[in-house]
Wavefront OBJ file of the C-alpha trace (Angstrom):
o trace
v 80.600 -171.248 -5.598
v 77.195 -169.845 -5.668
v 77.043 -165.861 -6.867
v 73.582 -164.140 -5.758
v 72.500 -161.087 -8.198
v 74.233 -162.189 -10.829
v 71.332 -160.209 -12.622
v 73.821 -156.932 -11.335
v 76.755 -158.014 -13.288
v 74.837 -158.100 -16.608
v 73.687 -154.806 -15.994
v 76.780 -153.049 -14.766
v 78.304 -154.762 -18.167
v 75.376 -152.700 -20.114
v 76.488 -149.700 -18.212
v 80.027 -150.482 -18.742
v 80.403 -152.172 -21.790
v 84.026 -152.390 -21.399
v 83.834 -155.300 -18.615
v 81.339 -157.243 -20.365
v 83.742 -159.934 -20.886
v 85.837 -159.598 -17.831
v 82.406 -160.127 -16.076
v 81.364 -163.149 -17.927
v 84.758 -164.793 -17.158
v 84.787 -163.944 -13.710
v 81.408 -165.516 -13.184
v 82.463 -168.347 -14.810
v 85.314 -169.008 -12.633
v 83.643 -168.071 -9.395
v 80.897 -170.343 -10.377
v 83.354 -173.464 -10.656
v 85.474 -172.154 -7.413
v 85.144 -173.915 -4.009
v 87.137 -171.225 -2.420
v 87.088 -171.339 1.696
v 89.254 -168.498 2.204
v 90.849 -164.787 0.924
v 94.168 -166.886 0.580
v 92.379 -169.487 -1.711
v 90.750 -166.709 -3.879
v 94.335 -165.180 -4.515
v 95.369 -167.859 -6.076
v 92.975 -167.091 -9.132
v 93.103 -163.599 -8.350
v 96.105 -162.414 -6.352
v 95.338 -158.783 -6.797
v 92.033 -159.095 -4.674
v 91.589 -156.966 -1.313
v 89.724 -157.914 1.555
v 88.331 -154.482 3.056
v 86.299 -153.266 5.854
v 83.260 -151.112 5.369
v 80.904 -149.122 7.555
v 78.769 -151.946 8.801
v 82.296 -153.521 10.312
v 81.788 -156.442 7.620
v 84.594 -157.111 5.274
v 84.164 -157.232 1.160
v 86.311 -158.458 -1.661
v 86.748 -155.689 -3.857
v 88.608 -157.229 -7.495
v 90.190 -155.252 -9.720
v 88.237 -155.161 -13.194
v 89.692 -154.604 -16.703
v 93.357 -154.045 -15.588
v 92.685 -151.241 -12.583
v 89.841 -149.647 -14.271
v 87.046 -150.900 -12.449
v 86.351 -152.412 -8.843
v 83.804 -155.163 -8.395
v 82.962 -155.259 -4.501
v 80.908 -158.698 -3.142
v 80.712 -160.095 0.242
v 81.764 -163.697 0.185
v 80.353 -166.074 3.002
v 83.159 -169.133 2.376
v 81.095 -171.345 4.733
v 78.319 -171.479 2.491
v 79.948 -171.077 -0.480
v 78.036 -168.056 -1.536
v 78.998 -164.563 -3.186
v 76.709 -161.712 -2.961
v 77.555 -159.088 -5.871
v 77.321 -155.613 -4.115
v 78.944 -152.629 -6.132
v 81.021 -152.315 -9.345
v 82.160 -148.826 -9.992
v 84.964 -146.841 -11.498
v 88.834 -146.964 -10.441
v 88.214 -142.970 -9.645
v 84.717 -143.715 -7.666
v 86.208 -146.597 -5.668
v 89.235 -144.387 -4.397
v 86.880 -141.590 -3.071
v 86.085 -144.241 -0.356
v 82.493 -143.058 0.108
v 81.680 -146.380 -0.926
v 82.477 -147.939 2.277
v 79.768 -145.888 3.955
v 77.406 -147.950 1.897
v 77.922 -151.088 3.223
l 1 2 3 4 5 6 7 8 9 10 11 12 13 14 15 16 17 18 19 20 21 22 23 24 25 26 27 28 29 30 31 32 33 34 35 36 37 38 39 40 41 42 43 44 45 46 47 48 49 50 51 52 53 54 55 56 57 58 59 60 61 62 63 64 65 66 67 68 69 70 71 72 73 74 75 76 77 78 79 80 81 82 83 84 85 86 87 88 89 90 91 92 93 94 95 96 97 98 99 100 101 102
C-alpha cells in the first residue's frame, strides 16, 4: 500500500510522542501490505473499524497505543493507497465531532 501524507504521521508523533514507535511500525507494515478489503486489514489489525463519516464515505479507524489514540485513514484498496487523515485521543474520538470534518 502507498501511504499519502506520511509527513502527517511524523507531525502527529511530535505532538503525541507516545505514538511514535507505533506509527513507525504501522507505516512499515502498511507499506508492505497488499490489502484488498477491510477483512484483509483485520488479519493484521483485528481491532480496525470501518466508520461512515458526514460526507457519506467510509474511513478506517485503527487503535493506537492500546486504546489511547485513534488513527483515521481513507483506504482505496483498488488503487492500493491509504490517506492519513486524523490522529486523536480516545476522548476526542468518543465525542464523534470529528466525523463532521470528513
